N, C-alpha and C positions, 0 to 999 in steps of 0.2 A: 555491429549487429543490431536490425531495427527491434526495438522492445515493444512489448503488447500495449496498445493505446487505447484511452477511453473513446467514448463514442461522440461524435460531433453532432449535439442536438440543440444547442443554445441559439435563437434566433436573435436578430438584432436589437428588437425591443426587450428581450428578456436580458441580454447584455447591458443596455443602458440601464435598465431598472435594478439590476445587480450593483452597478457601480453607483447609481444615483441613491437608491433606497439603502444600499449599504453604508453609504456615507452620510446621509442625512440620519444619523442616528440620535439617541437619546442627548448626546452631547449639547446639541442647540439649545435644548429647554435649561441645561445647567450653565453652560458656558456665557450665555449672553449677558448674565448679570455680573459674572466675574471679569469679563473682558471690558464691559462698561465700567467697572470699577476701577481697572486699570487705566483706560483711555479715554473715557467719557465719551464726547460725541465723535473722537477720532478712532472709536471702535468700529465704525463702518469703514473708514479708509483701512484700518487694520486688517479687517477681514477680506477685504477687496485685495489688497497687497498679498495676504495670505494665498489667496486663490491664484494671483499672478505668480508668485514665487512658485508654487505647486505645478504651474503650467509647464515648467522647464522639466522638471520630473516626468509630468504626464508624457510630454512629447518623446522623452528618451523611453519611456516604456513602450509607447506606440511603435518605435523602431525595433525594441528588443523583443515583444511579444509577437510581433507579424514575421520576425526573423527567425525567432524560434517558438513557433506556435504549440508548445507542449506544456503540461501541467509543471507548477513547481514555480513560477515566477522568477522572482530575484535568485533563488539558489540555482536555478538552470543558468541563468546568465553569468553568474559567479563561477559555477562549474565549467563553463566553457570558456571563460575568460582565464581564470586563475588556477584551473585544475580541480581533480575530484579529490580535495584534501580536507585538511583543518577549516579554511576559510569557508568552504562550501558547507561542510558538517555545520558550522557556527551559524551561518546565515540561514540554512534551512531550518535548522532545529529552533533557532530562535524565533524564526517566523511562524513556525508551527505552535511554538508555546504560547507566543504573543496573542495568535487568533484564538488559541484554545482558552486562554485565560479572558480574553476579550468575550468570547461567547458565554462564559459563567458570569461575568460581570454584567452583561446584558440581559440574561435569564434573571438573575436576581433583580436588576430593575425593572423587569417587567413584572415580577412579582410584586415589587413594593408599589409601582404604579398603580396596577390593580387592586391592591388592599385599599386603596383611596375609595373605590367603588364597593369593595366588599371588605367590610371590617372583620378583623380576627382571621383574616386568611393567613394560613401557615406559608410563609415565605419560602423556606427550603423545599419543601414537597413540591410547591407550585413550580419553582425553577427547575428542579429536575424533571418535573414531568415535560415541560415545555423542551428541554433539552432532548428528552426521550422521543417524543413527538416528532420534532424536527429533524432529529437523526433517522428515524424511521422513514421519514419523507426522503431523506438524502439517498438511503438504500434503495427507494423504490425507483430512483431515477432523476438526473438533474433537471429533467423538465419540469418534473413537479415542484423542484426548488425555483426553477426560473418562473413558473407560474404563479407561485406563491409571492415572489418578489414583485411581480407585475401589478398583483391585486393590491399589496399592501404600499407599493411604491406610488401608484395611481392615488390611493388614498390620501398619501402624505401630500403629493403635489396638489391635489384639490384643495386640501384644508389649509396648507400654507399660502396657496394662491387667493382663496377667501380671507386669510389674516391679513395678507399684505393689502389686498382692495380695501377693505373695511378699515383697516388702520390707517390709511392714507385720506380716504374719501367720508368717513363716518364721523359723526359727532363725538367728541371725547377721544378721538384718535390723535395722530400725529400733529404737532405745531412745533414751529420753529424756535418758538420762545422756551419749550420745554426741552428741545433737542439740545439747544445752545447753552443750558442751564450748566452743564457740566464745566464749562470752561472756567469757572472759578476755582476750580480745583488746580489748574495748572497756571493762575495768576503768579507773575513775578518769578517764573522759573525760566531755566536756561532752554535753549534748543536740544542741547544734549538730554536734558531730562525728559523733554517730549519724546525724543527718539527712542531713549531707554524705555519709556513706558509702552511706546508704540510695539517696539521688539518684543518686550515681555507679552504683550496681548497676542501678537503672532505666534510667539512661542506657545502659549497656553493653547491655542485654537489649531494649530498648524496640523496635528494628528487627525483632526476632524475633516480633512480634506483628503486624505490620501485611501477612502474607500475603493477607489476605482483600482487598487491593487488586486483584488479580487477578480478582476477581469483578466489580470496577467496570470495569476495563479492557476485559473481554470481555462485558459487559453485553448487547450487540447481538446475541449467539449464546445468550442464556438464554432458554428457554421460560418463558411466563408471568411475565415480569420483575418485575410490580408485588408478586407473592408470594413468588416464589424468590429474588429478590436480597437483600430484606431478611432473610428466613429463613436464606438460606446465609451471609451476613455475620456474624450474630448467634451462629447456632450454631456457626460456625467459630470466632469468638472466644472463645466459651464453652467449647468443648472444648480449645483452645489453652491458655487460662489454667489451667484444672483440671489438664490434663497437665502443663504447666510447673511448676506449684506443688507438685503431689504428688510428681512425679519428683525435685524438688529436695528435697523434704521428706524423701523416703526416703533419697535419697543422703547428707544432710547428717546424718541420723540414723544412718546406717550406717557411715561412714567418719570417724574421727575428723579435726577440722578441721584439725589439722597436717599430715596426709596429703593430705587434699582440696585444700586451697587452692592455686588457680593450676593445678590437674591439667588435663591436655586428656584424660585418660581418666576422669573421675570415675564416669560411669554403669557401665563396665564394671569398675572397682575396686570399685565396690557390689555390683555382680552376683556377682563372685566370691566374695563373702561369703555370701550368702542363695540362691543359685542357682548351686552348684556344679556343674562339668561341662559342661552345655550353656549355661549362661547367658551367659559371655563371648562364645562364638561367635554366638549369636542376636543380642545386642546389636550385635556386631560388623556383622552381615547387615543389623539395622536401621539402623544407620548408613549402610551403602551404599544402601539403598533410600530413606532420607531426602535423600540427594543427588539421587537420581534424581528424586523428587518436585519438589525444588528447580528442576533443570534443566527438567523439563516445564512448571511453572508460571511460571518465569521468562521462557522463551523464548516462551510464550503472551502474557505482558504486553508484550513487546519488540515482537512482531509486530504485536499490535494498536495499539500507539503509532506505530509506523512507518507501518501502514496507515492510520491516522488524520491524522497529519501530512501524508502524501500526498494523501489526499483533500482536506484543507484548503488543498492547493496551497503549503505551505512546505517540503516535501521533494519530491524527484522525483516524478512523476505515475507513473511505472512501477512504484512501489512499492504503489499500490492495485489492481494487475491481479489478479484473481480467478481461480481455477481452476475447473474442471468442478465440485469439489465446494463452490465458492464460499468457498474459503480464499486468504488474501493470500499467494500462492505466491512472488510475487518477493520481498515482505518478509520471508518466512520464510526464503528463501535469503540474503538480505543478513544477517538478525540470525545465521543458523546460521554463515556465513562469518566475521562479526566475531567472535564467540564463539570459533570454532575459531582464528582468528588470534591472539587474546589469549591462549588456553590455549597456544599454540605459541611464543610470544615469552616467554613467563614474566613477564607484567605482572600476574598475578591479584592478589598480596598488595597490590601499589600501588594497583591499582584497587579493591579491596575497600573501601578509605577512600572513594573516589568514590562506590561504590554506596550504602553505608550514610548519608553525608551527603546524596546527592541524594535518597534517599527522604524524609528529614526536610524537605527543601526543597519536594518535590512535595506532601506531606501539609499542609505549613504553608499554601500558597497555595490548595490545595482547601478547607480550613478557611475561610479568608478570603473565599473566593467565595460561600459559604453567604449571608451576610448581604446581600451584593450581589444575589444572584439573588432573594431573598427581596423586595428592595425594586424590582428591575428588572420582574420578573414576577409581580405580586402575585395574579393570576387566572389562572396556570397550573395545570393539573391535577397535584397531588402526590399519589400514591397512598399514599405513605408520608410523614406529617408528624413530624419530630423533637418528641418530648415536651420540656417545659421549656426551649423555644427562648426566648431565646439563650444559656442557661447551657450548653448543649453546645458551642456556637461559643467561648465564653469559656474554657470548660475545655480544649477542644483546643488553642485559640490558645496559652493559660498553658503548657499541658503541653509545646507543641513548643518554645516558647522555653526552659522549663527544662532540657528535654533538651538542645537545643543548648548551653545555658550549660555543662552537664556533660559534653558530648561530647567524643571524642577531638580535640586540637587539629589533628593531622594530617589529620583528615578535613575539618574546616572548612577548612583552608589550601586542601586539594586542591579542595574545593567552589569556593571563590572563584576559584581558576586556571581550573576548568572553565567556571564562569558568565562569568567574562573572556573566555575563549575563543570560547564561543557566542555571546556578544553580538557580537563582533568579527566572527563569520561570518556573524551575522544582518543586520549594518549592511552588510557588504560586499555581502551576497547581495541585498539590498534595493536597494542603488545600483546594483548590475548589472541586476537586473531592470527597475528603474525606465527604465535608459537604453536597455535593449534594446527594452522597450515604446515608448518615445519614439521611437527610431530607426526601429522596425517601423511605427508610426502614419505618420511622416514619409514614410518610403518607399512606404507605400500611398497617400499623398495625392499625393506627388509622381509617383509612376510612373516612366517612364523605360524605355527598352529596347523590344523589338517583338515583336509576335505574328506568327509565321510562318505564312502561309495557302497551304497547297498544293493547287489544284484543278485538274481538268481541264475540267468542264462549269461553265456560266455559273450554273446555278441552285444547284449545290453551293457555288460560290465565293460566291452571294450568300448562302446560309444560313450558311456558315463566317464572312464578314466581318461579318454581322449578331451571330452569337455573340461574335466577338471583340470587337467594337465596344461591347457591352453589358458584358462582361468588364471592360474599360479605361473604361467610362464615366466613373467617379468618380476617375480618376487623370488626373495631368497629364504631357504631353510623352512619353506612350506611343503608338506608331505601330503602325498594321497593315500589314504588308508582303505583298502580292499576288504570291507567289514562283512562278515557273515555271521549269522544268528543260528546257532544250533538250538531247533526245537526240541525242548524235553518234556514229553507229555508228564500230566501228573502221576499217571499209572506207571511211569519208569521207575525203576529201582535206581537209586544214585549211583549204585555201584557199574551200573551199565552207561553212565555218562560218559566215561573216559573213552569207551571202545567207540561211542557213537561220535565223540570229538575227533576222534583218529581218523575215522573213515571220512569225515567232512575236511579234513587237512589233505587227504590226496586229492579230493576234488577240487579243493581252492589252489592247489599246485597247478592244476592246469589252468586256473584262470590266471594266475600269475604269468605262466609261460606265454599266455596269449596277449597279455598287455604289456610285457617286457619292452618289446620294439617301440611301443608309445612312450615309455618311461625314458629310454635311451635318446629317442629322437627330441624330446622336450627337455632333456635332463632334469627331470623331475623325481624325486625320491618317491617310490611306490612300494608299500608293504600290505602284508596281509594279516588280519587279527580275527580270531573266533572268540564268540561268547556264547555261553549256553543260557537259555531262557525259555520261559513257558511259551512266549509269544515272540515274534520278531520285533514288534515296537517296544515291547518291554526290554529286550536287548537293547535297542537304539538308545531308549530313554535312560538306560542304566549306565552305557557308555558316555552320554553328554553329561550325565549328572557327576560322574567320576572323573571326566577328564574337560576341563574348561577350555582347552586349546582348539576344540573343533568349530570351526567358523561356518561350515556350510554342510548340509546333509543332502546328498543327491540319491535319488530312487529310480527304478525303472517302472514304467507303466507295463501292467502284465499283457500278454497277448490274449489270454482267456479273458474276455470283458466280465464274465461271472463273478470274477475275484473282487473285483471291485463294486459289485451290487451287493454283495453281503453287508450287513451292518458292521460297523467297528473293523473295518479292514484296515490293513496296515497303512495304506496311503492317507485315507482319513485320519486316522488316530496320528501319526506324525504330521501331517499338515495341521491339525488343530493343537497338538500339545507341545510338539518340540521347541524348546526355547533356543532356537538358532534359525538361520535363514534355512529354507528348504527348496530343493528344485526336482521335478519329476520329470522326466523323459520319456516320451513315446517315441521309440526308435523307428525311422521308415527307410533306413539306409542311410545314414550320415556320410558325406563323402570326408576326406581328408587331403588336404584342410578344407574347411567351412569357409565359403567365398561370399555366400549371400544370407543375409538375416534379416527377417522381418519381426519388428516390434510394434504392436499396437499400443498407442500411448494414451493412458489415462492421466489423472492427477495425482492418484495415491500413491503410497509408499512402494506397493508391489511392482507398479510398472515402472517406477524409477530404478527399481533394483534390477529388472529385466534390461534396461537400458545399460546399466552398468555392466552386467554379465555379458551383453552383446558387444560391448566396447573392449573388454578383456578378451574376449575370444577372437574379435578380428584384429586388433590393434599390433600383436606381435610381428605380423607381415605387413601390415598396413596397405594390402592389396585388394582386400574384399570390400564389401559394402552393406551398410546397415541402412534399412529404410524405416524411418519413425513415421507410422501411420497413425492420422487423427480422421476418424469417420465422424460425420455430422448428419444426424437424422433429419428427413424432409427436405424440402426445398429452401435454401438460404440465399441471401444476397452476397454479393462480392466482398463487402465490408466484413460479414460474418465469417467467410472463408479466410479472409487476411488475418482477423483476429484470431482465428483458431489455429493457423499456422504459425503466427507470432509466439502463442501460448506454448505450442510444441517446440519452438526455438527455445524459449526460455527454460523449459524444463530439461531439455537435453543439455543446455549450457550449464545449469545450475548443477546436474548430476554428474556430468562427465568432464568437469574442469575445462570448459571452453569446447567449441564445436569443431571436432575433427574432421577432415576431409573425407572420411569414409561414411559419415552419416549425411543421407538424402532424407527430404521431408516430402511428405504426400499428405494432402488433404482431400478427402471424397467424400461426396454425400451419397447417403444410400437410406432406404427405409427400414431396413433392418440392419443392425450391427454386425450379428452372426453372417448374414448374407454378404455383407460388405467385405469383411476378413476373408471369407472363404472364396469371393472372387478374386480378391487380391492375391492369396496363394496359388490359386489356379492360374492366374495370368502372370505372375512374377517370376517364376522359376526359383523359388528359395530353397536352400538347402535347410533351413532351421527356421521356426517361429519361436519365439520366446515371448509369453504374455504372463502379465500379473494374474495372481489368483484373485479372484472376486471376494468382496467381504463376505460374501454368501458361504465362503470356505467354513464359517462356524455353523451353518446350518447342518442338521443332521442327517437330512435327505440328499445331500449333495456333496460332491467330493471336494471340487475347486470353485463351484459356482455353476449356475445354470449355463451361462454362455461358453465357459471353459470346458466343461464336461461334454457339450455340443461338439465343440470344435475338436477336441480328442478323438472324436469318432469320424470325422468328415475330411479334415484338411490332408492334402495329399504329401505334404512335406514333413519330415519329422518335427515335432512340437515339444517345447519344454514349458511347464507351469512353473513360477517361482513365487514363493511367499517371503516376506521379508518379518523376521521377528519383531513384534512389538510387546510392551508390556500391557497388561490389562488397563492401566491407567490412560496410556496412548491410544488403544483402541477405541475406550469411550469416549476420549476427546474427540478424535477423528470422527466417530460416529455423529457426534452432536455438531460438528462443523459441517459435516455433509448434509446433515438434515436442515440446518439452517441455510446452506447454498440451495437445496433443492426447494426451499419455501421462497428464496429471493430471486 
């Protein structure tokens, strides 16, 4: 089944800047001195070779991302190649964690860089503030993210262009004598030693090239993905390689190697010589901007990974909730909170090792997915095909292994620990989920408990029991209780209560005789029960408090509308106060069997209960039809309609364990939700409409909510309003989530 998609909004320029500015991060300011320490003047060649080695991975990503232009990047390719199991979980989770940690690292780097200009700046609060601000932009829309990256990326390219130009052509800048001064470090050493230092330098800088991965992670939001993704990836890698190599050449040729080796301020050291006055502060500002681009792109990658993991149901499904702008706002909040926590507790340096090692692991498995996918899907459309295949795969795999062999041992150790922890978490969660699914399945088959049916009229009792019998038709040991409350006024003497109860028993006997054929037809146990109480709702609440086996309370809607207009009426009290699921039926002549049910689908728990009950009523014969209706207000485009239909598909699939053939889906535009539902009821020839109670059910002036109250009076077919029981905490949380979604 197609899944709900993110909206394609990123232009080619935004894609290029996401890849370029996301790659040219703060590392260039720190790595230049450390690479020069390892390789001297050969560091320029090492960085150029790093770009060439990365090209094989970039080409593979061009094919993979255009063949599968959806969010998730490496996780998507691994899941398609090797299945939706342990390896997919590891790759996706590690990619998400690595990006989350890198966002925290970059936010702290931003605060530290800014403190150079603003002394005594509180590092942690500033880092958290940056994460929150950028997170808010991500919720607002990926276009905002792309525009921010264009502005920041343009600034970086301009400044580095000036740095390179002035470095080569200004007095005090590049000189060959200074550039070659580092060769003395390698005197009288073997070629193997030279190569070893080169490889160590490449390994140190290798992760600084793979920022283009963010383009693949966010492929689902790229316009014209077949064209823009490969252009964006290749141009961003080319620009990165040229800038890294040129900046390093200028720096090594400006500052003697003895002063440069191991320096964390290599670029500003060089700028102070050929760009006096404003050069150093401009490079300092550039470092601040570079950290912002890193936070922006890392958070984008992390949130899309979390969204994809949730959509594949290996992470909590709430993370795939989309905002009004079709951005995964829950995933954004989760990633921002995790990044802020990491920045706050000071684990940034420790987790930077995991981040760098995690990227290597992800890239390696994405590379291995390529030949598997070529073999598995030989005829699939590939808008971009890698030239010289399988040379690029072999080169990328060898480069990955080479880089890993020269990587920091701490990074590899931490990677092993994280992989072990994730594997254990996966196995435990898989066992728990399997046990929960089995238990739920067995409980569904075994049934048990009771459905409490309270009705005053024989016709209503017959319809309610018929519905109840169909709901529990596939379950064993589930009984239907025909429940009657004998109202005992306060003025009534206690000695008169038995006589009143006996009179009611005779009336209830006629009810049982009327519904016995239904019980026989569905092979469901039906019995009657009387309870004396001052009010009907008190009798129901007493039964629920003393007997925990009641799963559902079913009530009839009165023919006399004045009874529901009175304050504190039975329906209102039960809807508000019963700690069980509740269903209220307005019977307009239900046929037996019921063949056609309409369910207006929202996103709340009551609408989901309506779907489940409709399925249970129709499925025993599997010959009826359930129409899941989604109404969209106003004029909307085809993309919005498609997204709404996909959302309904997802809700139904989640709630009814896969989409049965009995479900049909319909999305309509309307100026009024009430008028849209009414029109569908009038045109569709439905036997029954089941609708979830609105959250206004808790408002004292309404019974089920303004919409449901109106529909109860006007729809031509029978109608049932259902309310799923939720604890006070769950209700409060849902209100907060809905409030946030309305704002976003």
